[in-house]
SENUZA-443812 format. One record per atom (N, C-alpha, C, O): residue in one letter; x, y, z. Coordinates in steps of 0.2 Angstrom, whole numbers, plus 2048, in hexadecimal, padded with zeros to 3 digits. Atoms other than C-alpha are relative to their C-alpha. Example, Ala and Ser with C-alpha at 12.3 -4.5 7.8 and 13.67 -1.06 7.14 Angstrom:
// residues 2
A8047FA800A83E7EA827A804806800A809805803S7FC7FA7FFS8447FB824S7FC805803S7FF80B804
***
This chain:
// residues 386
X7FE7FB7FCX76D80E7D0X7FF7FE807X8047FF80BX8038007FAX76580B7DFX8037F8802X8047F8808X7FC8087FEX76E7F77E1X8048037FFX801806804X7FB7FD7FFX77E8017E0X801805805X806805809X8017FD7F7X77880D7EFX8007FC805X8047FC80AX7FD8057FCX7757FF7F7X8057FE804X8067FE80AX7FA8057FFX7857F87F6X803805804X808804807X7FA7FA7FDX78D8087FCX7FD801806X80080280BX8017FF7F7X78180A80CX8027FA803X8047FA808X7FB8067FEX7877F780EX806801803X8087FF808X7FA801800X7977FA80CX802805807X80680480BX7FF7FC7FAX796809818X7FD801806X7FD80680AX8038057F9X78D800826X8057FA801X8067F9807X7FB8057FEX79B7F2825X805804803X808803809X7FC7FC7F9X7A780082BX7FF803804X804804808X7FF7FD7FBX7A1807836X7FF7FA807X8027FA80DX8008037F9X79B7F783FX8077FC801X8087F7805X7F88027FFX7AD7F283DX804805806X80980480AX7F97FB7FDX7B4801844X8058047FDX80A8077FFX7FC7FD805X7BB808835X8008077FDX8048097F8X8007F8803X7B5819833X805803807X80480180DX7FB7FD7FEX7C382483AX7FC802807X7F9807805X8047F87FBX7BB82D84CX801807800X7FD80B803X7FC7FD800X7C8839849X8008047FBX80180A7FCX8017FB807X7C483F837X7F98007FFX7F97FD7F9X805801802X7B183E836X7FF8027F8X7FB7FF7F4X802801807X7B2846825X8007FC7FDX7FD7FD7F7X7FF803806X7B883781DX7FB7FA7FFX7FA7F67FBX808805801X7A982E820X7FB8047FCX7F88007F8X8037FD802X79E83D819X8028027F8X7FE8037F4X7FD7FF806X7AB84080AX7FF7FA7FDX7FD7FB7F7X801807804X7AA82C805X7F97FE7FEX7F97FC7F8X8077FF7FFX79782C808X7FE8067F8X7F98057F5X8027FB803X79883C7FBX8017FD7F8X7FE7FE7F3X7FA800806X7A48357EEX8007F67FFX8057F37FEX7FF809801X79D8217ECX8057FE7F9X8088007F4X7FC802804X7A78167E4X7FF7FE7F9X8028007F5X8017FF805X79F8127D7X7FF8047FBX7FD8017F6X8007FB800X79E8237D1X8078027FBX8078067F7X7FB800802X7B08207CDX8057F97FEX80B7F97FFX800806800X7B180E7C7X8028007F7X7FD8027F3X80280080AX7B480C7B3X7FB7FA7FFX7FB7F5803X805805802X7A78017ABX8047F77FDX8007F37FAX7FC806802X7B57F27A9X805800808X80880580AX7FB8017FAX7BE7EC7B9X8017F8801X7FD7F37FFX7FD807800X7C97DB7BDX7FE7FE805X7FE80180AX8008057FBX7C67CB7C6X8067FC7FEX8077FB7F9X7FC806800X7D37BD7CAX7FA7FB7FFX7F57FB802X803806801X7CC7AF7C2X8037F8802X8007F3800X7FA8067FEX7D97A27CAX8057FF7FBX80A7FB7FDX7FA7FF805X7E57A57BBX8048057FFX80A805800X7FF7FA801X7E57B57B5X7F9808803X7F4807807X8037FC802X7DC7C67B5X7F98017FCX7FA8047F6X8027FE805X7CC7C77ADX7FA804800X7F8806806X8067F9801X7BF7D57A7X7FA800803X7F87FB801X8067FF801X7AF7D97AEX7FE8057FFX7FF80A802X8057F7802X7A57E67A6X7FB800803X7F67FC804X80B7FF7FBX7957EC7AEX7FA8007FAX7F58007FCX8067FF803X78B7ED79DX7FF7F7800X7F97F5802X8008067FEX78F7DA79DX7FD7FA806X7FA7F5806X8018047FAX78E7D37AFX7FF806805X80380780AX8007FA7FAX7877E47BAX8027FC807X8067FE80BX8007FF7F6X7857DB7CBX8077FC800X8087FB806X7F7803801X7987D27C6X805806804X809805808X7FD7FB800X79E7E37C6X7FE804804X801809806X8027FC7F9X7947EA7D4X8037FF806X80680380AX7FC8067FCX79A7DB7DDX808803802X80A802808X7F88007FEX7AE7E17DBX801808801X80780B801X8007FA7FEX7A87F37DEX800800805X805802807X8037FE7FAX7A07F27EDX8027F7805X7FE7F3808X8008067FDX7A97E27F5X7FF801809X7FA80380CX8018017F8X7AD7E0808X805807802X8088097FDX7FC7FD7FCX7B77ED812X8088007FDX80B8057FCX7F78017FFX7C97E7810X8017FE7F7X8067FB7F6X800801807X7C57E57FBX8018047FBX7FC8087FAX7FF7FB804X7CC7EF7EFX7FD7FE7F7X7FD7F87F4X803801808X7C57F17DBX8068017FDX8088077FEX7FC800806X7D37ED7CDX7FD8057FAX7F88047F8X8057FB807X7CE7F97BFX8068027FCX8068077F8X7FA7FF806X7DF7F97B6X8037F97FFX8047F7805X7FF8047FEX7E67EA7B0X8078007F9X8058007F3X7FB7FE805X7F87EB7A5X8057FC7FFX80A7FB802X7F9805801X8017DD79CX7FE7FB807X8037F980CX8028087FCX7F77CF7A7X801804809X8007FF80DX7FD7FE7FBX7FC7DA7B7X7FB806804X7FB80C801X8047F77FEX7F07E87C2X805805801X80A805804X7FC7FC7FFX7F57F87C0X7FE806802X80180B802X8057F97FAX7E88037C9X7FC7FE803X7FA7F9801X8068027FEX7DB8007D3X7FC803807X7FF80480CX8017FE7FBX7D08077E0X7FE7FD805X7FA7F8805X7FC8017FCX7D48057F1X7FA7FD805X7F5800805X8058017FAX7CA7FB7FFX7FE806804X80280A805X8037FB7FDX7C0806808X803801808X80380680BX7FD7FE7FAX7C8802819X8078037FFX80A806804X7F77FD800X7DB807812X7FD8087FFX7FE80D802X8007F7800X7D481880CX7FC804804X7FB80A803X8037FA7F9X7CA81E81BX808800805X80A806807X7FB8017FBX7DA818827X8068057FAX80880A7FEX7FC7FD802X7E6821819X7FD806801X7FF809806X8047F97FEX7DC83181AX800805805X80280B805X7FE7FC7F8X7DB83282DX807801802X808806804X7FA800800X7ED82F82EX8038087FDX80780B800X7FD7FB804X7F083E821X7FE806808X80280A80AX8027F87FDX7E784C82EX8008077FDX80380D7FEX8047FA803X7DF855822X7FC804801X7F6802802X8057FC7FCX7D8865828X7FC8057F8X7FD8027F3X8027FC806X7CF87281AX803805800X803809805X7FB7FC805X7DA87E80EX8057FC801X80B7FF800X7F6805801X7E9870811X8028027FAX7FE7FE7F7X7FD804805X7F1872802X8037F87FEX8097F7800X7FF807802X7F285F7FBX8048007FAX8048047F6X7FC804807X7FD8557EFX7FE7F9801X7FE7F6807X8018067FFX7F88467EBX8047FC7FBX8037FE7F5X7FD805806X8038387E0X7FC7F9800X7FB7F5804X806808803X7F882A7D6X7F9803802X7F6804808X8047FF800X7EA8317D1X7F97FA7FFX7F47FB801X8038047FFX7E28227CCX7F87FF7FCX7F87FF7F6X8087FE800X7CD8227C9X801806803X7FD8097FFX8007FB7FDX7CF8337D3X7FC801806X7FC80580AX8018007F8X7C482F7E1X804800809X80180080EX7FB7FE7FDX7D28317EDX800808803X80080C809X7FE7F6801X7D48437E7X7FB803802X7FA809804X8067FA7FFX7C28477E8X7FE7FE807X7FA80280AX8027FE7FAX7C28417FAX805804804X80480780AX7FA7FB7FDX7D284C7FEX7FC8057FEX7F8807802X8037F9802X7CA85A7F5X7F8803803X7F6809803X8087FF7FBX7B78597FFX803802806X80080680AX7FB7FD7F9X7C485B80EX8048087FFX80280E801X7FD7FA800X7D0868809X7FD8077FDX7FE80C7FFX8047FB804X7C38737FDX8047FF7FAX8097FC7F9X8007FF80AX7C38797EAX808800800X80B803805X7FA7FD803X7D387A7E2X809800805X80F802805X7F88017FAX7DF8757F1X8057F97FEX80A7F8801X7FE806802X7E28637E9X8037FE7F9X8007FD7F4X7FC802807X7F185F7DCX8007F7801X8037F4806X800805800X7EF84E7D6X8047FE7FAX8028007F5X7FC802805X7FE8457CCX7FF7F87FFX7FE7F4803X800809803X7FC8357C1X8047FD7F9X8027FF7F4X7FC803804X80782D7B6X7FC7FE7FBX7FE8007F5X801802807X7FD8257AAX7FB8057FCX7F58047FEX8027FC804X7F683179DX7F77FF801X7F3803803X806801801X7E582979CX7FC7FE805X7F67FF804X8028017F9X7E18247AFX800809801X7FA80C803X8027FA7FEX7E48367B1X7F98047FCX7F5808800X806801802X7D68397A5X7FB7FF801X7F6804801X8058027FEX7CB8317A9X7FD802808X7F880380AX8007FD7F7X7CD8367BDX7FE8087FEX7F880A800X8027FA802X7CC8477B6X7F98027FEX7F68077FEX8077FE801X7BB8447AEX7FA7FB808X7F47FB809X8048027F9X7B683B7BFX800804804X7FA804807X8007FA7FBX7BB84A7CAX7FB8067FEX7F880A801X8047FC7FFX7B28547C0X7F88007FFX7F4804800X8078027FCX7A284B7C1X7FD801807X7F8804808X7FF7FE7F9X7A484C7D2X7FE805804X7FB805809X7FF7FB7FEX7A585B7D2X803803804X801808807X7FC8017FEX7B485B7DAX8078047FDX80A8027F8X7FB7FA803X7C286A7D7X8087FD802X80C7FF806X7F58047FEX7D485F7D6X8048027FAX8037FE7F5X7FA802806X7E18637C9X8037FC7FFX8087FA803X7FC80A802X7E78527C1X8058037FBX8048077F6X7FA800803X7F88537BBX8037FB7FDX8047F6800X7FD807802X8018467AFX806802801X808808800X7FC7FF7FFX8118437B5X8037FB805X8007F880AX7FE8057FAX81E8397BFX800803807X802809808X8017FF7FBX8188397D2X8077FF805X80780180BX7FB7FF7FDX8288357D8X806807801X80B807805X7FE7F9801X82E8487D3X7FB802803X7FA808801X8057FB7FEX81F84F7DCX7FC8037FCX7F98007F8X8037FB805X81885D7D3X805808801X80680E804X7F97F87FFX8268697D0X7FE8067FAX7FD8057F4X8007F9800X82487B7CEX7F7801806X7F3805804X8077FD800X81287B7D8X801800808X7FD7FD80CX7FD7FE7F9X81B8817E8X7FD7FA808X7FD7F3807X8018077FBX8168767FAX7FC800803X7F8805805X8088027FEX80886E800X80280080AX80880180CX8018027F9X80386B814X7FF7F97FEX8017F6804X801806800X7FF85980EX8047FC7FBX8077FF7F6X7FF805807X80484C802X8017F8802X8047F6807X8018067FFX7FF83C801X8017F97F8X7FF7FA7F2X7FE804808X80482E7F3X7FC7F8802X7FD7F5807X803803800X7F98207F0X8027F97FDX7FE7F47FEX7FE805802X8048147E9X8077FF805X80A803808X7FB8027FCX81380A7F2X8078027FEX80A8007F9X7F97FF800X8268107F5X8047FE803X8037FF808X7FD8047FBX8338087FCX805805803X808804808X7FB7FC7FBX83D8197FFX7FC8067FDX7FC8077F7X8047F8800X83382B801X8038027FBX8098007FBX7FB7FE805X8398337F2X802808804X7FC80A806X8007FA7FEX8408447F9X7FF8057FEX80180B800X8037F9803X83884F7EDX7FA800804X7F6805803X8087FD7FEX82784B7F8X803804807X7FF809808X7FF7FC7FDX830852806X8038067FFX803809804X7FF7FC803X83885F7FEX7F88067FEX7F780C7FFX8067FC800X8278667F9X7F97FF807X7F4801806X8037FF7FBX81E863809X804805806X809803808X8007FB7FBX81D872816X8027FE806X7FF7FA809X7FC8027FAX828871827X7F9801803X7F5805803X8098047FCX819868832X7FC7FD7FCX7F77F97FEX806803801X811862825X8007F87FEX8067F67FCX7FF805800X80D84F822X7FE7FC7F8X7FA7FC7F4X803804808X80E842815X7FF7FA802X7FF7F8808X8048067FFX807832814X8007FB7FAX7FF7FE7F5X7FD802805X80B824809X8027F6802X8057F3806X7FF8097FFX80C811807X8087FE800X80C8017FCX7F8801801X81D80980BX8007F8801X7FD7F4805X7FD808801X8257F9804X7FB7FA7FFX7FC7F4800X804806803X8137F17FEX7FD7FC806X7FA7F7805X8058057FBX80D7EB811X7FF805805X7FD80380AX8027FE7FAX80A7FB81BX7FF8087FDX80180A7F7X7FD7F9804X80A81081AX800801805X7FD7FE80AX7FD7FC7FBX81181C825X7FF8057FFX7FD8057F9X8037F77FEX80D82F829X807804803X808804809X7F87FD7FFX81F83A829X7FC807802X7F780A800X8007F77FCX82084C833X8068037FBX80B8007FBX7F97FC802X82B858829X803803807X7FF80380CX7FE7FC7FBX835860835X8018077FEX8018087F8X8027FA800X835872838X8068037FBX8068097FAX7FC7FD805X84487482DX8037FD7FAX8087FE7F7X803802806X83F86A81FX8067FB7FFX8057F77FAX7FC806801X84E85E821X7FF7F9801X8037F57FFX801808800X84684D825X7F9800801X7F6806801X8058027FEX837847828X7FF7F9803X8027F5801X8028067FAX82F838837X7FB7FE801X7FA804803X8038027FCX82383283DX7FE7F77FFX8027F37FDX8018077FEX81981F840X7FE7FB7FBX7FB7FD7F6X803802807X813812836X7F8800803X7F7802809X8077FD7FFX7FF813836X7FD7FA7FFX7F87FB802X804806801X7F880282FX8047FC7FAX80A7FE7F7X7FC803803X7FC7F5825X7F97FE7F9X7F37FD7FBX804801807X7F37F2811X8047FE7FBX80A7FF7FDX7FA802807X7FD7ED802X7FD8047F9X7F78047F7X8007FD807X7FF7F77F3X8058017FAX80B8027FAX7FE800807X8037F97E3X808804801X80A809804X7FB7FA7FEX8167FF7E0X7FF8067FBX7FA8097F9X7FF7FA804X81C80D7D6X8017FC7F9X8037F67F8X800803808X81B80A7C1X8087FF801X80C803804X7F9800803X82B8037BCX8077FD806X80D7FB806X7FB8047FBX8327FC7CDX8027FB800X7FE7F7803X7FD806801X83D7ED7CAX7FC7FC805X7FD7FF80BX8038057FDX8337DF7D2X8037F9804X8017F5808X7FC806801X8417D27D0X7FA7F87FEX7F47F77FDX801807803X83D7C07CBX7F97FF807X7F880080DX8088027FAX82A7B97D2X8037F9803X8087F7801X7FE8037FBX82B7AB7DEX8017F87FBX8067F47FBX7FF806806X82879C7CEX8078037FEX80C800800X7F9801803X8387A27C6X806802805X80C800803X7FE8047FBX8417A27D5X8027FA806X8077F980AX802807800X83B7927DAX8027FC7FDX8047F7800X7FE805808X83F7897C9X7FC7F9804X7F97F7808X804808801X83A7787C8X8057FA804X8037F4805X7FD8057FEX84976F7D1X800800807X7FD80480AX8018027F9X84C7667E1X802807804X80580C802X7FD7FA7FCX84E7727F1X8087FD801X8097F7800X7FB8027FDX8617737F6X8017FD808X8047F980AX8008017FAX85D773806X7FB7FD804X7F6801803X8088017FBX84F76A813X804802807X80A803807X8027FF7F8X84E76E827X7FB803804X7F6807802X8057FD7FAX846772836X800808800X80580C7FFX7FE7F87FEX840784839X7FC801806X7F77FF807X8028007FAX83C78984AX7FD805804X7FD80680AX8037FC7FEX83279784AX7F87FF7FDX7F77FD7F8X8068007FFX81E79884EX7FD8007F7X7FC8057F6X8027FC806X81879883BX7F88027FFX7F78067FBX8097FD7FEX80379A841X8048067FEX8068097F8X7FF7F7800X80A7AC847X8038017FAX7FE8017F6X7FD7FE807X8127B0838X7FB8027FAX7FB8067F5X8057FE806X8027AD82EX7FA805804X7F7808800X8057FF7FCX7F67B483DX801808801X7FC80C7FFX7FE7F9800X8017C4842X8028037FDX8088007FBX7FF7FB805X8047D2837X804801801X8098027FDX7FB7FE7FBX80F7D7845X8087FF7FDX80C8047FBX7FC804801X81B7CB840X8028007F8X8088017F6X7FE7FE807X81B7CC82EX8018077FEX8048097F9X7FF7F97FFX81C7DE830X80A802801X80F8067FEX7F98007FCX82D7DD83AX8057FC7FCX80B7FE7FCX7FC803803X8347CF82EX8038067F7X8088067F3X8007FB805X8307DC820X807806800X80A8097FCX7F97F97FDX83C7E982BX8077FE7FFX80C7FF7FCX7F7801801X8497E082DX8027FC7FBX8097FB7FAX7FD803805X84A7D581EX7FA8037FAX7F58007F8X8037FC806X8447E3810X7FF7FC7F9X7FA7FD7F6X801803805X8477D6801X7FD7FC7FFX7FA7FB7F9X801806800X8417C7806X7F7802800X7F5806803X8077FF801X82E7C5801X7FB7FA802X7FC7F67FEX8028027FCX8237BB80BX7F87FF7FEX7F48047FDX807802802X8117B1808X8017FB804X8067F8805X8038087FBX8077A5814X7F97FE7FEX7F68017FAX806803803X7F979A812X7FE7FB805X8037F7807X8008057F8X7F0790822X7FB7FC7FDX7F67FE7FAX804804803X7E878081FX8017FB805X8027FB80BX7FC8057FBX7ED770825X804803805X8047FE809X7FC7FC7FDX7F877982EX8038067FEX7FE80A7FFX7FF7FA800X803789829X8067FD7F8X80A7F97F9X7FB7FE802X80D78B819X8038067FEX80080A800X7FD7FA800X819799815X8058017FAX80A7FD7FCX7FC7FE804X82279F805X805805801X80480B804X7FB7F7800X8317AB804X8047FF7FDX8067F97FDX7FA801806X83D7AF7F7X802809801X80080D805X7FD7F9802X8487BF7F2X8008057FAX80380A7F9X8007FD807X8437C27E1X8058007FCX8068037F7X7FA800802X8537BD7DEX8037F77FCX8027F47F7X7FE807801X85A7AB7DEX8017FC807X8067F8808X8018047FCX8567A47EEX7F9801802X7F6805801X8067FF7FDX84779F7F7X7FF7F9806X8037F5807X8008067FBX83F793805X7F87FF800X7F38047FFX8088027FDX82E78A809X8017FB804X8057F6804X8018027F9X82978681AX7FA7FC801X7F47FF800X8078037FFX81C77981EX8007FF806X8057FC807X8027FF7F7X816779831X7F77FD7FEX7F28007FDX805803800X80A76B831X7FE801808X80280280DX8047FD7FAX7FC76D840X8047FC806X8037FF80CX7FD8027FCX80776284BX8087FD7FCX80A7FB7F7X7F78037FFX81975E84BX8058077FAX80380B7F6X7FC7FA801X82A76B845X7FD8007F9X7FB7FC7F5X8027FD808X827775837X80A7FE7FBX80F7FD7FEX7FD801805X833772826X8018037FEX7FC8077FEX7FD7FA804X83E77D81CX8037FC7FCX8077F87FDX7FC804806X842778809X8028077FFX80080D801X7FF7FC802X84B783801X8068017FAX80A7FC7FAX7FD7FD804X85578A7F4X8058077FEX80380D7FEX7FC7FA802X8657947ECX805803805X8077FE808X7F87FE7FEX87379F7F4X7FF800806X8027FC80AX8008007F8X86D7A4806X7F77FD803X7F27FD801X8048047FAX86379B813X7FB804803X7FC806809X8047FC7FFX8547A4814X7FC7FE808X7FB80180DX8038047F9X84B799821X804802805X80280480AX7FD7FC7FAX85A7A082CX800807801X801809807X7FF7F97FFX85B7B1829X7F9804801X7F880A802X8077FC7FDX8477B282DX8007FD809X7FD80180DX8008017F8X84A7A983FX804804802X804805808X7FC7FB7FCX8587B5842X7FD8067FEX80080A802X8037FA802X84E7C483CX7F9800806X7F7805809X8047FF7FBX83F7BE846X8037FF809X80080380DX7F98007FBX84D7BA855X800808804X7FF80A80AX7FF7F97FFX8517CE853X7FA802803X7FA804808X8067FC7FFX83E7D3852X7FE7FE80AX7FB80280DX8048017FAX83A7CA864X806804805X80480780AX7FC7FB7FEX84B7D2869X7FF807804X80180A809X8027F8802X8457E2866X7F7803805X7F4808805X8068017FDX8367DF871X7FB7FF7FDX7F68027FEX808802804X8297D7863X7FB8067FFX7F5807800X8067FA802X8237E985EX7FB7FE7FCX7FA7F87F9X805802806X8147EA854X8008067FDX80380B800X8007FE805X8127F3846X8018077FEX80580A7FBX7FF7FA7FDX80E80384EX806803804X807809804X7FC7FE7FCX81C804857X8088017FAX80E8017FCX7FC7FE805X826807847X8038077FCX7FE8097F9X8027F9802X82A817840X8068007F9X8087FB7F7X7FC7FF806X83681E830X801807800X7FC80B801X7FC7FB803X84182D82DX8038007FAX8057FB7F7X7FF7FF80BX84483581AX806806803X80480A807X7FB7FC7FFX85583F81CX8018027F7X8007FD7F3X7FC7FD807X85D84A80AX8047F77FFX8047F57F9X7FA805801X86A83980CX7FE7F8803X8027F3802X8028067FEX86082A813X7F97FF803X7F7804806X8078037FFX850821817X7FF7FC807X8057FD809X7FE8067FCX850814826X7F8802804X7F5807804X8058037FBX84380C833X8037FF806X8077FB808X7FE8027FAX84380E844X7F87FB804X7F37FA802X8048037FDX839803852X800805807X80580880AX8007FC7F7X83480C864X7FE807801X7F980A803X7FD7F97FEX83D81C863X8028037F9X8037FE7F5X7FC7FE807X845826853X806801803X80B8017FFX7F87FE800X85482B85DX8037FB804X8097FA804X7FD8057FAX85681C86AX8007F87FBX8057F67FBX801804803X85080D85FX8037FD7FBX8088007F8X7FA800805X857802854X7FC8027FBX7F78047FAX8027FB807X858806840X8017FB7FCX8057F67FEX7FE804807X8577FE831X8008067FAX7FC80A7FAX7FE7FB805X85E809821X7FD7FD7F9X7FD7F77F8X802802807X857807810X8038027FBX8088067FDX7FD7FE806X85D80A800X7FF8087FFX7F980A7FDX8017FA805X85F81D7FBX7FE7FF7F7X8027FC7F3X800800806X85881E7EAX8048037FAX8068087FCX7FB7FA804X8628257DBX7FC8057FDX7F68067FFX8007FA801X8608347D4X7F97FD7FAX7F97F87F6X809803805X84D8337C9X7FB7FC802X7FD7F9808X8048047FCX84082B7CEX7FE7FB7FBX8007FB7F5X803803803X83781C7CAX7F78017FEX7F3803802X8067FC801X82681E7C0X7FA7FE803X7FC7F8803X8048027FBX81781A7CBX7FB7FD7FBX7F97FF7F5X805808803X80B80B7C7X7F8804801X7F38027FFX8067FB7FDX7FD81B7CFX7FA7FB800X7F67FB7FCX8078057FFX7F180C7D6X800802809X80580580BX8018007F9X7EA80C7E8X7FC7F9801X7F67F9800X8058067FFX7E47F97EDX7FB802805X7F77FE806
***
């Protein structure tokens, strides 16, 4: 146990050295120190071995298990794998702290959490809001039962409910704060309806960042700014489309041509990647640097592009499918520059009963990008936080 305590102290110190403990919310550090990661992690965690996720058991490999629980400040711990894919995790400490800071949580605030997972985030919320002030909804009954046990052992008075997080907590009344720990492309209107006017909603958006929305005085909309970058698991049941391998296939490219943009900037500047995600929401992009930079992008359906940029010389795009994704990326990049090259924190979101849209610089006069309004009902939550 002393080894785990030492690892916790190291992680806490690393957070401090990197300036990641929020200065405006000193309670976050105190809460995190009072709820050590290892006390909320099951005896089996998972690690990518290059081909698949392999189980790491605490009894069989205690040192490796501890390393996965207490990695770096940006390392999450995978706590559940289903059908070969991660379905629950304990989020990295840096993102946990950032999202809690964004929530602007005060004592006695009634708080709704969507996605209980291990229960640690609910414990952190409860340490600030107070006993009996937090309701946490979890879709997976097994995860909910384990979280209930973890929370009881930690002395946290949190109500854990098994249900569909997309529906909020029906019948529970209004909450001062709402926090989701899984990504949504469209914020469920139920979350807005269950938040008091002036209340705050913090949620990951589109698997690339998180946003904080404030509900309008009339309760008919919620709007706010992007808060940071992180990758989150989506709601369980979300259609992820085809994988890169399925879209790419094994045929020869249909088209080969030049790519005029600086690919190294895309790899190193998250602001560019986020802007492209806003303008082209269906295109998924991955980059890798080595001897030059390579980018892979696809639409989850039938079109793909591989862009190779050597250290010296012109980047080349190889692509296939009905769409010409290289051209779309260049056009979106140009549109971002024409908008003044806003960074992540210059973007915001507005949700109304009829629509959701992303805007830049100003919610009333800035450019807008609409997102699809969900059908009636909601996807089942994956209930995980990376």
